[in-house]
N, C-alpha and C positions, 0 to 999 in steps of 0.2 A: 446333267446340264442344268444351268440356272434358267430362270425365267427370261424369255425374250419378249420384248415389247415392240409392237409395230404401231406407229402413229401416222395417220394420214394428215399431211400438212395441207391446209387450204392453198390451192393454186401452186402446189409444190410437190416435193417427193414423198415417198414413204420413208420415214425415219425408223430404222431398225436398231434396237439397242439391247445389250445383254451379251451372253456367251454365244456369239454369232459364228455359224459355219455356213458359208455360201459356196455352193458347188455348181459346176456347169453340168450339161446334159450327160457327160461321160463320168461324172462323179469326181472330177478333179477340183480341188479346193482353190478358190481365189485367195491370194495372199492379201490379207487386210492390214498388214503392218502394225499389228497390235491394237487396232481400233476396236472400241466397244460400242461405237455408234457409227452407222453408215446411212447414207441417203440413196435410195433406189429410185431411178427415173420412172415417172409416170407419164410424162408428156411425149416420149418417143424422140425428142430432139437432142438428147445428150450426145456428145461426141465421145463419151467415155462409158457407154452402156456396159453393164446394167446400172452403173453409178450415176447419180445426179451431178451435173457440172454447172447448174444454174441456167441452162438453156431455156427452161420454162419461162423465165423472165423475159428473155428476148423474143420468144415465140408467142407471148401473150397467153400462155396456157391458163385456163380457168377451170377449176373444179373444187367446189365446196361440198364435201362429203360428210354429212353428220352421221353418227352411228345409228344403226337400225337393226332390227332382227330379221334374219333370213328365214324363209319358210323351211320346214323340215325337208330333208332330201327325199327325192322320189325313190321308193324301193326298187332295187334291181330285180329283174325277173329271171 
């Protein structure tokens, strides 16, 4: 599998590009029609979830998320 890149768009979706495989909870693959880039909804307003349909613009969704480091995970006991 090639590299997959996920880009957080300001006030918009997550853009996922590369050799994408998107599956539902049962493991069934979404048909992506040959796309190598998809937008995933972050605002929750899309009528085509999990895909972005531009509803974030109508909903006034705002989220500017610059990159940052996460703390190390808490060890499982």
